[in-house]
N, C-alpha and C positions, 0 to 999 in steps of 0.2 A: 442430399438429405431425403430420407424416406418418411412417408406419412404413416405413422403407426399408432394413432391414438387408441384404437380398439385393443391392440395387443398390449399396450402399456396399461390400460385399465385392467386387463386380466392379471398382469403382473402385480399391480398395486393391490388388487383384491386378494391375491394369494399372500402377499406380504402381511396385509392387515389381518387376515384370518390366522396367520401364524403368530403375530405379535400385535394384538389389538391396541395396546397402549402406544404403538409407534406412530399413530396418527395424532401428532402433537400439535395442537392449535395455540399453544402458549406463545405469546409475543407476536400476535397478528400484526403484520407490518402496517405502520401508520404513514400515510403519504406526508411529505414535507414540502415546504415552499422554497423559494430561492434564498431564504435566510437560514440556510443549513449547510454544513460542511461535509464533504466526502473525501477524506484523505485516502490515498491509494498506498497500501503498505505491501512490502515484499515478503512478509511472513518470516522475518528474521527475529532472533531472540531479543535484540535490542528494541525492536518495535513492540514486541509483546510486553516487555518491561515498561515501555512508555505508556501503553494502554492500561496496563494493570495499575499504574500509579495515577490515573485520572479518576479521582473519587468525588469530585463536585457533582452533585445531582443536576445542577443547572447546566454545567458543561456537557455532561453525558447525554442530555436530551437534545443537544444541538449539533451533534455530528454522528455520522454513520460510516464507519470505515469499510473500505473494500480491501479484503486481504487475499493476496495471491498465495496459493499453496506453492512453496518453493520447490525447485528441482532438487534431485538428490545431490548432496554436497560432494565435492571432489577432494581427493587426497593426492598430493604430489610427492614423487620420489626423485632422488638425484638422477640426473641423466635423461629424464623424460620431459618432453616439451609440453605434454598435456596431462591433465589429472585423470584419475580413475575414480569411479564411484566408491564412496567410502562406506555405504550401507546397502543393504538389500532394500527393495521397494517396500517390503513389509515393515522393516525397522524404521525406515524414513517416514512413511505415512502414519503409522500408528503413533510414533513419537511426536510428529508434527501436529497431528490432530489433537493429541492430549494437551500439548503446550498451548495451542490455539484456544482450545476450550477454556483453559484456566485463565488465559489473558483477557477473554471477552465475556466472562460469566456475569459481569455486572452491567453489561451494555444492553440496551433494549433490543438491538438487532444488528447484524453485520451482513455485508455482502461477501460471498465466498467464490473465488474464481480459481479453477483448476487448469488454467491455460498452460502451465509448465509441466503438468503431469498427465494431460489428457491422452498422450500416446504411449505412456509407460505400460509395461506388462501388468496383468492382473496380479493380485496378491495370492498367496498360497490357498486361501479359502475360496478363490474364484471371483472375488469381488474386485471391481475396478478401484484405482486409487481414489477417485473423487467420491465414489459410492461409500468408501470406507470413512472418508472425512465427514461426509454428510451423516453417516450412521453414528459416529462418535459424538458429533455435536447434538444430534437428536436425542441420544441416550442420556446426555448430560444436561438436557433441557436448555440448550443454547439456541435462541431464535436466529435463523439465518435465511438469507435470500440467495439462491444459486445464481451464478452469472454465466451467461452464454454469449457467443459471438456468431457472426455470420459464417465463419469458416471452420467451425469445430467439427470433429469427427462425429459420425452418426452415434456411436456408443455413448459419447459424452452428452449429446443431445437427449438420448434416451434417459440418461441418469438425471438430467435436469427435469425432464417431464415427470419422472417418478417422484422426485423430491417435491415438485409442485403439488402433485396429487396427495402426497403424504402429509405435507405441512401446511398447505393452503396459503402460502405467502407470495405466490407468483414468482417472477424471476426478474433479473436485471439483464438487459441487452446492452452489451458493450461494443460500441462502434469505434474503430481506430481511424486514424487520420487518412489512411489509404481508402477506407470505405466511403468517406465523404466525397471523394472524387466523383462518385456516381450519384450525388445527391439530386441532380436535376435530370437524371436519365433512368437508371435501372435500380436505384437504391430502394425505392418503394416496393418494387416487385420482389427484390431479394428479401426484404423484411417480411413482407406478406407470406412468402413461401416458408420462411422459418417459423413464423408464428403459427401458421396452419399446421406445420409438421409437429410442433410440440403442443398444439391445442391450447393456445392462450391468446387472450385479447389484449390490445395495447393498454387498456385501463388497469391491467394486472401486471404491467411491466414498467420497471424503472429504466429509463434510457440514459446511458452514460456515453457521451461523445468525448472520446479520449484522444487527444492530439499527442500524447507522449512528450518527447523532447522537443517538439516543434510547436512553439506557441503560435496560435493563429494570428493572422493580421487583423488589426483593429478595423481597417476599412471594409474588408469583405466579410468579416465574421457575422454582422447582423443579417446579411443576405443569406448566408449559409444556414443560420439558425431558423430563419423564416421559411427556408425551403425544406426543412426536415420533414419527412413523411409523418403523418398522423400527429403533428406537433401538439395539438390541443388534447389528444386522447391519452397520452402516456400518463402513468400514475405520477411519476416525477421525471424531470429532465435535469441532467447535470453536465457541466462542461469542465473538463480537466485537461491540464497540460503542465509542463514544468520547464523552467529555464535553469534549473540547478545544474552545475557542470558535472561531466562524467567522472572527473577525478579532481584532485587538488593540485594538478600539475601547473595550472595557471596562477596559483597563489605562491608567491615567493616564500621560501622558508624563513622562519622567524619574523613573520609579518602579519598584519591584519588587512584584510581586503573586504570591501563592500561591493555587492553585486545586486543589481535591480531584480526585484521579484516581478518579472515581466508578465507571468501568468496572472498575478493579482491585479496589476494595473490594466491588463487587457480585459479581464472579467468586469472590472469596475466601469470601464468605458462602455461595455455592453449593457451593464445594469442600468445606466442612466440614459441609454439611447431610446428615444420615444418611438422609434420605428420597429423595435423588436416586439414580436407578437407574444412571446413568452420568455420571461427571464429565467435562465437555467440556474440551478444551484452551483456553488463553487466547489471545485475539486482540484487537488494537486498531489504531488508526490513527497511533500514535506522537504526534508533535508537530504533526499536521495535522488540520484539520477534515475529516470524511468527504465533504462536498459541495464539488465544484469551483465556484469563483466567478470571474467575469471581473474582471480587473484592467486598468484603462485608465491607463497611465502619464501620459497627457496631462491627465487630470482628477483623478487620485487620487495621493496622496502616501503613501509607506510609511515608517514610523518604524523605524529600526534596532532590532532586538530580539534577545535570546538566549533560547531556550526550553530549559529544563533540567529533566529529570525526576528527582524525588526518590522516596522509598519510597512515599508515599501522596499526593503532590502534584506539580503542575507549578509550577515557579518561573520567572517571566517577568520579565526585566530589559529595560525599554524606554526608549529615548531619545526624540528628537523628530525630525520630518521636516525635512529640509533645504529652505529656501525655494528656489524656482525662480530661475533666472538673472535673469529679468525683474523679480523682486522687488527686487533690488539696484539695477538700472538704472544702473550705473556709480558709485553712491555708495560711497566708500571705507569708511565705517563699516559699511554694510550688507554690503559684500563681506567684511569681516572677520568679521562675525557668521555669514555664510553659510559661510565657510571653517571656522569652528570647529564647525559642525554637519554637516560632511561625514561620511558613514558611516564612512570609514576613520579618522576622529578619534574618533567615538563608540564604535565597537566595542571598542577596547582598554579604555575606561572601563567598559563593560558587562561585559566579561570579568573585570575586576578585582572588580566587584560580585559576580559569580557565585562567584569564588574566595573571597570573604570571607563568603559565605552558609553557613549550617549544612548546607545540602544538598550542598555541594562534596565530591566523592569522591576528589579528588587527581588529579594529572596522569598517573599510571600506570594509572588505571582503564580508559581507552579511548583510541582515537585522537582522539575528539572532546574529551576532557578534556585531552589533551596539547596540542591546538590552542588551547583556551581559555587554558591556562597560557602558551603561547608568545606569544599575542596580547594578553595582559593588559598588556604594556608595549611593544607594537609595532604600528604601523599595518598592518592586513592584513585580507583577507576582504571578501566582499560578501554580499548576501542569500542567494544560492544556496549559497555555501560554509558560511554559518552554519546554514542548514537541514540541510546534511549533518552538521555538527558535532552539532547537537541530536538528529538521528535516530540517528546512530552511538552516542551516549551512551545514548539511550533503549533501543535494542536490547540493548546490553551490560548495562544495569541490569535490565531485565525478565528476561533470560536468567538472570542471577544470582539474582534474586528467586525465580523458579520452581524453579531447581535446588536452592535451599536450603530449600524448603518441607518440612515434616514429612510 
């Protein structure tokens, strides 16, 4: 990491002189306490739909999503083991930024992380992918806070510095589980070096301690939190992790399975621990696994499923994968079986199962719950829509849980 605050100031001045209105102070970031939710989203269309359908003013004020700019999607061809990029970087970033802006235009502020695109080539106009995302959001009046980590490339750090100067909202420092291994040795020096390089003070920074798919141990977590450098100085502190499975393989077909929300119970144990010097806000990955995996539709089959969050568990209702067309091969009996296993036929049955489960919160609880109710007796939805349904319900539930904590 290089220390370039003077050079960055020159760049910022040049940008402002070219477009004075770009110094947008709208939506100055307001610090939040531990009764606030930070869902980490993968920037998929289903998640954008989930966010767009959260319209309660009270709910909107109680969560701030961190959205990862997704990598370029892959296309798979017969005979190839690995996919190839389906779009140019220009097509991907411009489209993604526009969809993102539309999904969050009603939210007070969002965290934006370009971790998946930081090493991609520049766009044709010479701007980096993350610079383009920031520019689109800025032009559309979307308040955002840029996210940085300890190991980001220098150009990415420069982009975050410029965004901080243009928008005046500071940044979010995202530490991963591996970073915390040095919490008692070199982590403080690493953080100080980064903050000096991008010219920002801890009180302008939101610290996110992200354990990803490894939920921290309840016994050692208080000690780790107390050892975090500059603990009292950060603008906000959030703890995130996820116990959601990487796939539905461990759920038997045509069944319902309940799984403990370990990240929720772990955070709650931390919240009531009197030895903790600062209670962090709660973050998770919703009904998604933290690690992106490749899905090849030519060789892999997806079983229709509905993911529903309860107070302390995930409830997963799973059907079975529809056989491919070549399986029936014109056989009328097999064609009938295949038709009965169409996702549009299975989803209403799965929705009815969720409605009959003790976890069901009622059709008025959220947009997602209303969709489940509507589709329990009507063919509708696909995998993307149902991911939106599950995430929308999840955010509504967690916001309610946190708001009603003593």
